[in-house]
N, C-alpha and C positions, 0 to 999 in steps of 0.2 A: 504493500500500500504506500510505501514511502520511498520510491526510487530516487527522488530528488534530494534526499538528506543523507549525509554520511552517518557513520555509526554513532558518534557522540551527539549529533543533532537529533537522530532518531531516538536515542535513549533519553535525552533531555525532554523531548516532547512527550514520550510515554510516561515518564515520571511526573511531569507537570499535569497530565490528564488523569493520573491516578491508576495507571496500569501496573501490573505486578511482574510482567515478564515479556519476553520477545521470542517468538518462534523464528529463529534465525534463518534467513534465506542463505543457503549455501549451494550455489549453482555456478557452473562454468559460463564464461562469456568470452567470445573471441577477442583477442588483443586488437585485431584490425578494426574492430567496431567500437573501440573505447572513446571515440569522439562523438558518438551518437548522443542525442538528447535522452536523458533518463526517461524510462517508461516502465510501467508495471511488468510487462513481459519481456523487457529488453535489458538495457544497461541500468544498473543500480549503483549509486555512489558508495554504498557500503562495500561492494565488490569482495564479498567473501565467497570463496569457491572451494571445491574439493582439493584443488591443487595448492591453495595458499592457506587454508584454514589452520593447519598445524603450525606453520611458521608465524601466523598472526595470533596464535592462541593467547599468548601473554597479554598482548595489546587488547584483544577483544575482552578477555576476562577482566582486565583492569577497568575498562570502560563500563562493563555491566555492573561490577562491584561499586563503582563510583555512584551509579544511579540506582543501586538497589534492585536490579532486575534479574530474574531467574531465566533459565532456558528450559522450556518443556521438551524441546526437540528441535531437530534441523528440518527446515522446509526445503529439503533437497529434492532434486529432480532425476536422480540416477535410476536406471532400470535395475531390477534385481539381478539381471544377467550381466551387468557391468561390474564384474568382481573387483577390478582394480579400483574403480571409483568407490565401491563399497569399503574397501580397505582404507582408502584415504579418508572417507567420511567417519569411519570408526575411530581412526587415530585422532582426528580432530574432535570428535565427540568426547573421547576420553580426556583429552587435554583441556576441554572447556567444561567438562562436567555435564554434558548433555546426555540425558538417559536414552534418547531415541533418535532415529533417522527415518525419513520417509523414503520408501522405495516404490518403484512402479512395476507393474506386470504388463504383459502384452496387452495392447489396447484392443477394443472391439469396435469394428466398423461394419460388420455384417458381410465382410469379404472372405473371412476364414471361419470355419465352424467353431462355435463356442467350446465344444468339448475338446477339440484339439488344442485350442489356446489355453483352456483350463489345465490340461495336463502339463503344458509347457510352463505355465505359471508356477505350478507346484514344484517342478524340477528346478526352475530358476530360484525360487524362494528357498528351497531346500539347500542349494549350494551357497546362497548368500547368508543364510542363517548359521552355517558352519563358521563363517567369519565373524558375524555380529555376536554370536553367542560367546565366542572366545574373548571378545572385547567387553562383554557384559553390556551390550547396547541393544535396545529393543528396536524392532522394525515396525514401522507404521505402514499400513495400506489405507488409502483414502477413498471413501465412497464418492464416486464422481462419474458423471456421464462420459460415455466413450471409453469406459473401462470394462473389465470383466466383473467389477464389483460396484455397480451404481446403487445398490440397495444393501440394507443391513443383512438380509438373508444370503445374498450372493457373496458379500464380503465375509460373512461367517463361514460359508461353505469352503472358502479358500483358507482362512486363518485357522479354522478348527482342525486342519490336518497337522497342526503344529502346537506346541505348548504355548499357553497364554503368557508365560513369562518371557517368551522370545519374540512374540509377534502380537500386534493389536491393530485395531481398526480406528481410523479417524471418522467419527460420526459427523456428517456434513449436511445439515438441513437444506441449505440453499441449493446444493447440487441435486437434491432429491425431488424438488417440486415439479420439475419437468420430466425426470427420468429416475425412477427407483423409490418413490415414496411408499412407505409402509407405516401403519399405525404406530404412533410414537412410543407408547409404553411397550407394545409388543416388540418393536425393534430393539429398544434398549434392553429389555429383559432377555431377548434372544442373544444379543452380543455378550451379555454377562461379563465375565472376566476379560473378554476380548475388547471391551470398550476401553480404549487407551487415551483418546484425546477427542476434543470437540472443536469444530469450526462453526462459526455462525456468520451469516449474512442473509440478505433477503432478496427475493424476486417475486414479482407478481405478473400474472398474465394479462395481456390486452389483445383484443381482436385486431387482426390485420386484414389484408386483402382476401377476397374469396377466389377460389379457383374456378375453372370453367363449369364445374358442376354445382357451384354455390357453397362449397365447403369453406368455412372460415379457417385461415391459417393464423395460429396464435403466436404472438410475440412474448418473450419473457424478458422483462426489463428489471434491472437492479432498482431497489427502493429502500427506504428506511426500514430498520428492523421491525418497527411498529406496524408497517403497512404490508408486509410480505404475506404470501399465501400460507406459509408455515407458522404455526403458533409458537412463538418464543416462550410465553408463560407456560404452555403445556410442556415444552422441552425441559425447562428448569424444574418444574414440578416432578417430572419423571427422573431427572438426574438426582434430585434430592431423595427421592424414594429409594433409589438403588445405592445411595451413599457415595455418589461420584464426588471426588474432592480434588480433581485435577484442574488444569488450566482450560480456558475457553479462548480461542483465538478469533479475532475479528477479521473478516474478509469482506471488504466493500470497495468495489472498483468503479462506482458511478462517476460520471464525468461532470455532473452539474454542481458538485461541491468539491472543495479542496480536500486532500487526504486528512489534513488537520481537522477540518470541520466534520468530516465523516467519523473520525475517531471520537471527537468530543460528543457528537450526537449519539453514537452507540453507547458510550459510557454513561451519558445522562439517562438514556432509556433503561439500561441494565440496572442502574441504581434504583429505578422505580420498581422494577419487577423482581429484582433479586435482593436488593438491599446492600 
């Protein structure tokens, strides 16, 4: 959410707004593109990557300590099959005290059979877990559209092949309103010990153009947490019921407000419904 701020600026803002931690973005970015304007999915001024996270560990740790922020895990983008990146991420996580890293499985676009990709995902994760387990680092898989695990049940189907101490699921409501929604309490209860982290953001549907047969094509636009299709109060009630006491990360990439405004808006709303 904060590509235009370096790490000290990011941490200062989060501390000012009352946040407790940062899900640290640790992703590679090509050196030849370092002059690009910062953007959410491109260059970030923090510039923490699998290749430099270990050498920057003391610097990053000192900045986080200065602002009193913890790290729930790395928002990494490596595939579970990229074992060299997995090793680099684990070394960086150990140095920074991060308990988890996010890894990806083969994506699903309807071009390869799900069952084939599922078996590949288990193979890839099994190899990655041999590395992460040795480093005492947990793997996160995120519920997300375009993946093999857009819903709680499909994520659980993958994760449950392994021990919950080694792998867990990022429960992500805004990724589910278009693809993968399941009843909140049912989904949370199903995940059980595999519920490892929570992302929150909001989307709401709006009708778009009609096709030649008159069928409406729906658009899904980002919106405030209070206005989304998913019930945030319902989520936090269920999280409280199961005793979840981990972090909740804000994800809001709307363009009509600055990132600082979006973070302040989310924090104000969460104070109302959570306390």
